[in-house]
matplotlib code that plots the C-alpha trace (Angstrom):
import matplotlib.pyplot as plt

x = [133.1, 136.1, 139.3, 137.5, 138.8, 136.5, 138.4, 135.6, 135.5, 137.9, 137.6, 139.7, 138.5, 141.1, 140.6, 137.8, 140.0, 139.2, 141.9, 141.4, 142.6, 141.9, 142.4, 143.6, 147.2, 147.4, 150.9, 152.3, 154.6, 151.6, 150.5, 152.9, 150.8, 151.2, 148.6, 148.9, 149.1, 149.5, 153.1, 153.0, 151.7, 154.1, 157.3, 157.6, 157.2, 159.9, 158.7, 161.0, 159.0, 159.5, 163.2, 163.1, 161.1, 163.7, 166.7, 165.7, 164.9, 161.3, 159.0, 155.2, 152.2, 148.8, 146.2, 143.5, 143.2, 140.8, 142.0, 144.4, 146.3, 148.9, 149.5, 151.5, 149.0, 150.7, 147.5, 145.9, 148.0, 150.1, 151.3, 153.1, 150.9, 150.3, 146.8, 145.3, 142.3, 141.7, 138.9, 138.8, 141.7, 141.6, 138.5, 139.0, 142.8, 145.5, 148.1, 151.5, 153.0, 156.7, 158.4, 161.4, 163.7, 164.8, 168.1, 167.7, 169.3, 168.0, 165.0, 167.1, 166.5, 162.7, 160.9, 157.8, 154.9, 152.2, 149.1, 145.6, 142.7, 140.0, 136.3, 134.2, 134.7, 138.4, 138.0, 140.4, 138.4, 140.2, 142.2, 145.2, 148.1, 148.7, 150.1, 147.5, 148.1, 144.4, 141.1, 140.3, 143.3, 141.9, 140.6, 141.8, 145.5, 147.8, 149.1, 152.8, 154.3, 156.5, 159.3, 159.6, 159.9, 162.5, 164.4, 164.3, 162.0, 161.8, 162.5, 161.3, 160.7, 157.8, 155.3, 155.5, 152.4, 152.5, 149.7, 149.6, 146.5, 142.9, 142.2, 138.4, 135.1, 131.5, 128.7, 125.7, 126.1, 126.8, 130.3, 131.8, 134.0, 132.4, 134.7, 138.5, 141.5, 143.2, 145.6, 142.7, 140.5, 140.2, 136.6, 137.1, 134.4, 136.8, 138.4, 141.0, 142.7, 146.0, 145.6, 147.2, 148.4, 152.0, 154.8, 156.3, 159.1, 160.9, 160.3, 161.7, 158.7, 154.9, 155.0, 151.3, 151.0, 153.5, 153.3, 152.9, 155.0, 157.6, 156.3, 157.7, 157.1]
y = [131.4, 130.7, 130.0, 129.7, 131.9, 133.6, 134.0, 135.3, 139.0, 141.1, 139.9, 137.4, 136.3, 134.5, 133.6, 136.1, 139.0, 140.8, 141.5, 143.1, 141.1, 140.3, 136.6, 134.5, 133.4, 130.9, 130.4, 132.0, 134.2, 136.3, 136.9, 136.3, 133.8, 133.3, 131.1, 131.7, 129.0, 129.1, 129.4, 126.2, 124.3, 125.7, 125.6, 121.8, 121.4, 121.2, 124.2, 127.2, 129.4, 127.0, 127.0, 130.8, 130.6, 128.2, 130.1, 133.4, 131.6, 132.7, 131.1, 130.8, 132.5, 130.9, 133.0, 131.1, 131.1, 129.3, 130.5, 133.2, 134.7, 137.4, 138.1, 140.6, 142.2, 142.6, 143.4, 146.6, 149.7, 150.7, 147.0, 145.4, 146.2, 143.5, 142.2, 140.1, 137.9, 136.0, 134.1, 132.9, 135.0, 136.8, 139.1, 142.8, 142.4, 144.5, 142.4, 143.5, 142.1, 141.7, 140.4, 138.2, 137.7, 134.3, 133.4, 135.5, 134.1, 136.7, 139.0, 142.0, 141.5, 141.6, 144.5, 145.9, 146.1, 147.5, 146.3, 144.9, 144.8, 142.1, 142.4, 140.4, 137.2, 137.5, 138.5, 141.1, 144.3, 145.6, 143.8, 146.1, 145.9, 149.5, 151.7, 151.8, 154.2, 155.1, 153.3, 155.6, 154.2, 150.6, 151.0, 154.5, 155.0, 154.5, 151.0, 150.8, 148.8, 145.9, 146.8, 150.3, 148.9, 146.2, 148.4, 145.6, 145.4, 141.6, 139.1, 136.2, 135.3, 134.8, 136.9, 136.8, 138.1, 139.2, 140.3, 143.9, 143.1, 144.4, 147.6, 147.9, 146.5, 146.3, 147.7, 147.4, 143.9, 144.6, 143.1, 146.5, 148.2, 151.4, 151.7, 151.9, 151.1, 154.5, 156.4, 158.3, 155.4, 151.6, 152.3, 155.6, 156.6, 158.8, 156.9, 159.6, 159.3, 157.2, 153.5, 152.4, 149.0, 148.7, 148.3, 144.8, 144.1, 142.0, 139.5, 136.4, 135.7, 135.7, 134.9, 134.1, 133.3, 132.5, 132.0, 128.3, 128.6, 131.0, 134.3, 136.0, 139.5]
z = [38.4, 40.8, 38.8, 35.5, 32.7, 30.2, 26.9, 24.6, 24.9, 26.9, 30.4, 32.5, 35.9, 38.0, 41.6, 41.9, 40.5, 37.3, 34.7, 31.3, 28.4, 24.7, 25.4, 28.3, 27.6, 30.4, 31.7, 34.9, 32.8, 31.8, 35.4, 38.3, 40.1, 43.8, 45.5, 49.3, 52.0, 55.7, 56.7, 58.8, 55.8, 53.2, 55.3, 55.5, 51.7, 49.1, 47.0, 46.1, 48.5, 51.3, 50.6, 51.0, 54.3, 55.8, 54.3, 56.0, 59.3, 59.6, 62.1, 61.5, 63.1, 63.4, 61.6, 59.7, 55.9, 53.7, 50.3, 49.2, 46.2, 45.8, 42.1, 40.0, 37.7, 34.3, 32.5, 33.8, 33.5, 35.2, 35.1, 37.9, 40.9, 43.4, 43.8, 46.6, 47.3, 50.5, 52.2, 55.7, 57.0, 60.4, 60.4, 60.4, 60.4, 58.8, 56.9, 55.7, 52.5, 51.7, 48.5, 49.2, 46.1, 45.1, 46.7, 49.8, 52.9, 55.4, 55.7, 55.1, 51.4, 51.8, 50.1, 51.7, 49.2, 51.4, 53.3, 52.8, 55.2, 55.7, 56.5, 59.0, 57.1, 56.5, 52.9, 51.5, 51.2, 48.1, 45.4, 45.6, 48.0, 49.0, 51.8, 54.6, 57.5, 58.2, 57.6, 54.7, 52.8, 52.7, 49.2, 48.1, 48.4, 45.4, 44.8, 43.9, 41.1, 42.4, 40.0, 41.4, 44.9, 44.0, 41.5, 38.9, 35.9, 36.2, 39.0, 41.0, 44.6, 47.1, 49.0, 52.8, 54.7, 58.3, 60.7, 62.1, 64.2, 64.2, 62.4, 62.9, 63.9, 62.8, 65.0, 62.7, 61.3, 57.7, 57.7, 57.0, 59.6, 61.0, 64.1, 63.7, 65.9, 65.8, 67.9, 69.3, 70.3, 69.6, 68.6, 66.7, 64.1, 62.2, 59.3, 58.7, 62.1, 62.0, 62.7, 66.0, 64.6, 65.8, 63.3, 62.9, 65.3, 62.7, 59.9, 61.4, 63.6, 63.0, 59.3, 58.5, 54.8, 52.0, 48.3, 47.7, 44.5, 43.2, 41.8, 38.7, 37.4]

ax = plt.figure().add_subplot(projection="3d")
ax.plot(x, y, z, "-o")
ax.set_aspect("equal")
plt.show()
């Protein structure tokens, strides 16, 4: 169905993500929309998010991306969690998401939201951005509310997405990771061992994806 919306009944499907609703209300004020673009495509534009990228002095990485969204889900309780959808990103990669408030002039204002992981095709495995420290967390750990992280019930800004590198690999051809890059082994079979992905060295380099337009919540 893609970006089509079904308004008869109690289901809304947007960008491949499912939201409960009695009717689709349409405008971005209902869901904080954030279509993602590659940093090197967004940065030269005149959008509010591009202004943020340039204001904080971030340079771009080179990961692929076919389509992507980071949205603030204001429908399913507890409201305000960040949801993600990607296609064609780096396969089996761990990405880290930050929210940069409108008006920021440095990355010190950025708020870490959490991580998401991709499968063999670069598709986000789970719709929730959540803390991921081991492979078992990819679709099980609790997803935080953006307002709790920012300390503000409402706000605006842009999502910045950085790469933390490969988190797993597939040995049986089903597009699902069955070996994990952990502190024990880069081909570990234990999904509960800590991932070995290094922490980001800073937020001014290696910015992969950015909200194409300002996000509100």
